C-alpha positions in Angstrom: 27.0 -0.1 11.2 25.4 -3.4 12.2 23.0 -3.6 9.2 23.7 -6.6 7.1 20.4 -8.3 5.9 17.0 -6.9 4.8 13.7 -8.7 5.6 10.7 -7.0 4.1 7.3 -8.3 5.2 4.3 -6.9 3.4 0.6 -7.9 3.3 -2.6 -7.1 1.5 -5.4 -4.7 2.4 -4.4 -3.9 6.0 -4.3 -0.1 6.1 -3.7 0.9 9.7 -6.1 -1.7 11.1 -3.9 -2.6 14.0 -3.8 -1.8 17.8 -0.6 0.2 17.4 -2.7 2.7 15.3 -5.7 2.8 17.7 -7.7 -0.2 16.6 -7.7 -1.8 20.0 -10.1 -4.7 19.4 -7.7 -6.2 16.9 -5.5 -9.0 18.3 -2.0 -8.5 17.0 0.5 -9.0 19.9 3.5 -9.8 17.7 3.1 -6.6 15.7 2.6 -4.6 18.9 5.9 -6.1 20.2 7.6 -5.3 16.8 6.4 -1.7 17.0 7.9 -1.3 20.5 11.2 -2.6 19.2 11.4 -0.4 16.1 10.2 2.8 14.5 6.5 3.3 13.8 5.3 5.8 11.2 1.9 7.1 12.3 1.1 9.1 9.1 2.2 7.0 6.1 0.1 7.0 2.9 0.3 5.0 -0.2 0.5 6.3 -3.8 -2.6 4.2 -4.9 -5.4 2.4 -3.2 -5.0 -0.7 -5.4 -2.6 -3.7 -4.8 -0.3 -3.6 -7.9 0.1 0.2 -8.3 1.0 0.7 -4.6 3.4 -2.2 -4.5 5.1 -0.8 -7.7 5.8 2.4 -5.7 7.1 0.5 -2.7 9.6 -1.5 -4.7 10.8 1.3 -7.1 10.3 4.7 -5.3 8.3 5.9 -8.3 4.6 6.7 -8.8 2.6 3.9 -10.4 2.1 5.6 -13.7 5.9 6.2 -14.0 6.6 2.5 -14.1 3.6 1.4 -16.2 1.4 0.0 -13.4 -1.9 1.7 -14.1 -4.0 -1.1 -12.6 -3.8 -4.7 -11.5 -1.0 -6.6 -13.1 -3.0 -9.8 -12.8 -5.8 -8.6 -15.1 -5.8 -7.4 -18.7 -6.8 -3.9 -17.6 -4.1 -1.5 -16.8 -0.9 -3.0 -15.3 2.3 -3.7 -17.1 5.3 -3.2 -14.9 8.3 -1.8 -16.9 11.0 -0.9 -14.4 12.7 -4.3 -13.8 16.1 -2.7 -13.7 15.3 -0.6 -10.7 13.2 -3.0 -8.7 14.5 -3.3 -5.1 15.4 -7.0 -5.7 17.5 -6.1 -8.7 19.3 -3.3 -7.0 20.1 -5.6 -3.9 21.2 -8.5 -6.2 23.5 -6.2 -8.1 25.0 -5.0 -4.7 25.9 -8.6 -3.8 22.8 -9.7 -1.8 21.3 -13.1 -2.1 17.7 -12.2 -3.0 14.6 -14.3 -2.2 10.8 -14.0 -2.6 8.4 -16.0 -0.5 4.6 -15.6 -0.8 2.9 -12.8 -2.7 4.4 -10.7 -5.5 1.8 -8.5 -7.0 3.6 -5.5 -8.5 4.4 -7.2 -11.9 2.8 -9.9 -14.0 2.2 -13.1 -12.0 4.0 -15.6 -14.2 6.9 -17.9 -13.3 9.5 -15.9 -15.4 8.7 -12.6 -13.5 10.6 -13.1 -10.2 14.0 -13.7 -11.9 13.4 -10.6 -14.1 12.7 -8.6 -10.9 16.0 -9.8 -9.5 15.0 -12.7 -7.2 17.5 -15.6 -7.1 15.1 -17.8 -5.1 11.3 -17.6 -5.1 8.5 -19.8 -3.8 5.0 -18.5 -3.7 1.7 -17.7 -5.3 -1.3 -15.5 -4.5 -3.4 -18.2 -2.8 -0.8 -19.2 -0.2 -2.2 -19.0 3.3 -0.3 -17.2 6.0 0.9 -20.3 7.8 2.4 -21.7 4.6 4.2 -18.5 3.9 5.6 -18.2 7.4 6.7 -21.9 7.3 8.7 -21.3 4.1 10.2 -18.1 5.4 11.3 -19.6 8.7 12.8 -22.5 6.9 14.8 -20.1 4.7 16.0 -18.1 7.7 16.9 -21.0 9.9 18.8 -22.9 7.1 20.5 -19.9 5.6 24.2 -20.6 5.2 25.3 -18.4 2.3 28.1 -16.0 3.1 26.3 -13.2 1.3 23.9 -10.9 3.1 20.3 -11.6 2.1 17.2 -9.6 1.0 14.1 -11.6 1.8 10.7 -10.4 0.6 7.8 -12.1 2.3 4.3 -11.4 1.0 1.1 -12.3 2.8 -2.4 -12.5 1.2 -4.1 -11.8 4.6 -6.3 -9.8 5.3 -7.4 -9.7 1.6 -11.1 -10.3 1.0 -12.7 -12.8 1.1 -11.7 -13.6 4.7 -11.2 -17.3 5.4 -9.8 -17.3 8.9 -13.0 -17.1 11.0 -14.1 -14.4 13.3 -12.1 -12.9 16.1 -14.1 -11.3 18.9 -11.6 -11.8 21.7 -11.4 -8.1 22.5 -14.8 -7.2 21.1 -15.3 -5.6 17.7 -14.7 -1.8 17.3 -16.1 -0.2 14.2 -14.1 2.7 12.9 -15.9 6.0 12.8 -15.5 6.4 9.0 -17.5 3.3 8.1 -20.6 4.0 6.2 -23.8 2.8 7.8 -26.2 3.1 4.8 -26.6 1.2 1.5 -27.5 2.3 -2.0 -31.0 3.1 -1.1 -29.8 5.2 1.8 -31.2 2.7 4.2 -29.4 1.5 7.3 -27.2 -1.5 7.1 -27.9 -3.8 10.0 -25.2 -3.2 12.6 -24.7 -6.9 13.2 -23.8 -7.3 9.5 -21.1 -4.6 9.7 -19.9 -6.1 13.0 -19.6 -9.6 11.4 -17.5 -8.2 8.6 -15.1 -6.5 11.0 -14.9 -9.6 13.2 -13.8 -11.5 10.0 -11.2 -8.9 9.2 -10.0 -9.2 12.8 -9.7 -13.0 12.3 -7.6 -12.5 9.2 -5.4 -9.9 10.9 -4.9 -12.3 13.9 -3.7 -15.0 11.4 -1.4 -12.5 9.8 0.1 -11.5 13.2 0.7 -15.2 14.1 2.6 -15.7 10.9 4.6 -12.6 11.3 5.5 -13.6 14.8 6.8 -17.0 13.6 9.1 -15.3 11.2 10.4 -12.8 13.8 11.0 -15.5 16.3 13.0 -17.6 13.7 15.1 -14.5 13.0 15.9 -14.2 16.7 16.5 -17.9 17.2 19.0 -17.8 14.3 20.8 -14.8 15.9 20.2 -12.8 12.7 18.0 -10.2 14.3 21.0 -8.3 15.5 22.1 -7.4 12.0 18.9 -7.5 10.0 16.7 -4.5 9.1 13.1 -5.6 9.2 10.3 -3.7 7.4 6.6 -4.3 7.9 4.1 -2.6 5.6 0.9 -3.0 3.5 -0.3 -1.8 0.2 -3.5 0.2 1.0 -6.6 0.3 3.2 -9.0 -2.4 4.1 -11.6 -3.8 1.7 -14.6 -1.7 3.0 -16.6 1.2 1.5 -14.7 4.5 1.4 -11.5 2.6 2.0 -9.8 0.3 -0.5 -10.1 1.6 -4.1 -10.9 5.2 -3.0 -8.6 8.2 -2.2 -10.2 8.9 1.2 -7.8 8.5 4.1 -9.0 4.9 5.0 -8.1 3.9 1.4 -4.6 5.4 1.3 -3.4 5.2 4.9 -0.9 2.4 5.5 1.0 0.7 8.3 4.8 1.2 8.2 7.2 0.0 10.8 11.0 -0.4 10.5 13.2 -2.2 13.0 16.8 -1.1 12.4 19.6 -2.4 14.7 21.2 1.1 14.6 18.0 3.1 15.5 16.2 3.8 18.8 13.6 1.3 19.7 10.0 2.4 20.3 10.2 5.6 18.2 7.0 7.1 16.9 7.2 9.4 13.9 4.2 11.7 13.2 5.6 13.3 10.1 3.5 12.7 6.9 5.3 10.4 4.5 4.5 8.3 1.5 5.2 4.6 0.8 7.1 5.9 -2.2 9.8 6.8 0.3 10.5 3.3 1.5 12.7 2.4 -1.4 15.2 5.3 -1.1 15.2 4.9 2.7 16.4 1.3 2.4 19.0 2.1 -0.2 20.4 4.8 2.0 20.4 2.6 5.1 22.5 0.0 3.2 24.8 2.6 1.7 23.6 2.0 -1.9 23.4 4.7 -4.6 20.1 6.4 -4.9 18.8 6.8 -8.5 18.7 10.6 -9.1 15.4 10.7 -10.9 13.1 9.0 -8.5 10.4 11.1 -6.6 10.7 9.1 -3.4 12.6 10.7 -0.6 14.7 8.9 2.0 13.2 8.9 5.5 16.6 8.6 7.2 16.4 12.3 8.3 13.0 11.5 9.9 14.6 8.6 11.7 17.1 11.0 13.2 14.5 13.5 14.1 15.8 16.1 11.6 13.0 16.1 9.0 9.3 17.1 9.3 8.4 14.8 6.4 6.3 15.9 3.4 4.1 19.0 3.2 1.8 17.1 0.8 1.4 13.6 -0.5 -0.2 12.5 -3.8 -2.2 9.5 -4.8 -3.8 8.1 -7.9 -6.2 5.5 -9.2 -6.6 4.6 -12.9 -7.9 1.0 -13.2 -8.9 -1.7 -10.8 -11.8 -3.9 -11.8 -12.9 -1.0 -14.0 -11.7 2.4 -15.2 -11.9 5.0 -12.4 -9.4 7.9 -13.0 -9.0 10.0 -9.8 -6.1 12.0 -8.3 -5.6 13.5 -4.9 -3.3 15.8 -3.0 -3.3 15.6 0.8 -1.8 18.1 3.2 -2.0 18.2 7.0 -5.0 20.5 6.6 -6.9 19.5 3.4 -7.7 16.6 1.1 -8.4 17.6 -2.5 -9.7 15.0 -5.0 -10.1 15.4 -8.7 -12.5 13.0 -10.5 -12.0 12.5 -14.2 -15.1 10.3 -14.7 -18.5 11.3 -13.2 -20.5 8.0 -13.4 -19.0 5.3 -11.2 -21.3 2.3 -11.1 -19.5 0.0 -8.7 -16.7 -2.5 -8.6 -14.9 -0.5 -6.1 -14.2 -3.1 -3.4 -14.9 -6.7 -2.8 -17.5 -6.1 -0.1 -21.2 -6.7 0.5 -21.7 -3.2 1.8 -21.9 -0.9 -1.3 -21.4 2.8 -1.1 -24.4 5.2 -1.1 -25.2 6.6 -4.5 -23.9 10.0 -3.5 -20.4 8.6 -3.3 -20.2 6.5 -6.4 -22.6 8.0 -9.1 -22.5 11.4 -10.7 -19.5 12.6 -8.9 -18.4 16.2 -9.1 -15.2 17.3 -10.7 -13.6 18.2 -7.4 -13.9 17.4 -3.7 -12.3 19.2 -0.8 -12.3 18.1 2.9 -11.1 20.0 5.9 -9.2 17.1 7.6 -8.6 19.0 10.9 -12.4 19.5 11.4 -13.8 16.7 9.4 -11.4 13.7 9.7 -13.9 11.3 8.2 -14.3 13.4 5.0 -18.0 13.7 5.2 -18.6 17.4 4.2 -17.4 18.3 0.7 -16.3 22.0 0.7 -15.2 22.3 -2.9 -18.2 24.5 -3.8 -18.2 26.5 -0.6 -17.0 30.1 -1.5 -15.3 30.3 1.9 -12.8 27.7 0.7 -12.2 29.1 -2.8 -8.6 29.9 -2.1 -7.9 26.5 -0.6 -9.4 24.9 -3.7 -7.3 27.1 -5.9 -4.1 26.3 -4.1 -4.8 22.5 -4.1 -5.5 22.6 -7.8 -2.2 24.3 -8.4 -0.4 21.6 -6.3 -2.1 18.8 -8.2 -1.4 20.3 -11.6 2.3 20.7 -10.7 2.4 17.1 -9.6 0.7 15.8 -12.7 3.0 17.8 -15.0 6.2 17.0 -13.0 5.5 13.3 -13.0 4.3 13.1 -16.6 0.9 11.9 -15.7 -0.7 10.1 -18.7 -4.1 11.7 -17.8 -2.7 15.0 -19.2 -2.9 13.4 -22.6 -6.5 12.2 -22.3 -8.4 9.1 -21.0 -6.1 6.1 -20.4 -6.9 3.1 -22.5 -6.9 -0.3 -20.8 -4.3 -2.9 -21.9 -7.1 -5.2 -23.2 -8.1 -2.4 -25.6 -4.4 -1.9 -26.6 -4.0 -5.7 -27.1 -7.1 -5.8 -29.3 -5.9 -2.9 -31.4 -2.5 -4.6 -31.9 -4.3 -7.8 -33.1 -6.5 -5.9 -35.6 -5.3 -5.6 -39.2 -5.6 -1.8 -39.4 -3.6 -1.7 -42.6 -6.4 -3.5 -44.5 -4.0 -5.8 -46.2 
């Protein structure tokens, strides 16, 4: 086995907005090269369409509600990470790795004492660091690494999180994905040039991200460490556009996942459906570390060997983001089933100037069902169609089984925000 070190590169709000996933107007040559050298998962989905909850799954192999992250950990709403002992950094540190964090950490409370609690020996970063600063710190770490211990280096990028500060990129034109909504609240057309400008700005941010990733990968090769380092590239959830980030439609939960393993075949494409909850157990198995027996994540090592078809279904959730929006979904190869636990959703879904039409954010129905084979953009809700009654029944059963099996807090009623809980703690309820 030639695996020694682990380099994990993760970014915000990218989804699958890359040329390796068919978005050909995006300029990302370094990630294209990386894909050709490693293993690319074409159907990976996150457990939550929000930053902190999804990252909590990546680094623990658990669903967000199982580790206390019910919303953003940077706000007093619904995020209090409580699984420090099983965070990937802690597990790697306990196994003898030198552990380092550079750039973004968003799965736990963003205060100075958090990285050491997670297991990081060295850390340098904050949310606002630009890509070039992050890559400069990461390349310096790699090129000056002299410790005899193997390392686990986590590198987190802000890009392409909204707002986009890197300018437009139109080098290869601007392709608009077919799922993008073209109408506003009043059901009036949004000017095409306005949508195009936003995507040109996203492409500019992705280009900046790609440059930074390229710098890190080149430093790894220059140092001769590429031959014994497993490199992972992934993101937390979909891009910040309507019907993407903060929703459970596919553009909100589909994510990039590429792994370059010295012991695996280069240029491999895996079409099996997997979840980002599976990254954690995969890495532990690759490095010969013990897998916690109670995590729902499954190792992808059998997929890497071509001996596993992946998951029959994936599950995703949302509880809090900038407001309370409890929703759950189950996705199979054929159907997407969404359960809405609040019917009046008045906004705050994504940081974008293109709001969703009223039909998608206000007075929602209890359930939604989409035939993904015939309706990949999830436009026609079939939940009330009698021809799909059996499909609805089956998907409900799968979702209930998941919620019960994972001890979903929604089963006990609406989930209070942490600000509410904090206020209750500070009240003198005893009357003394």
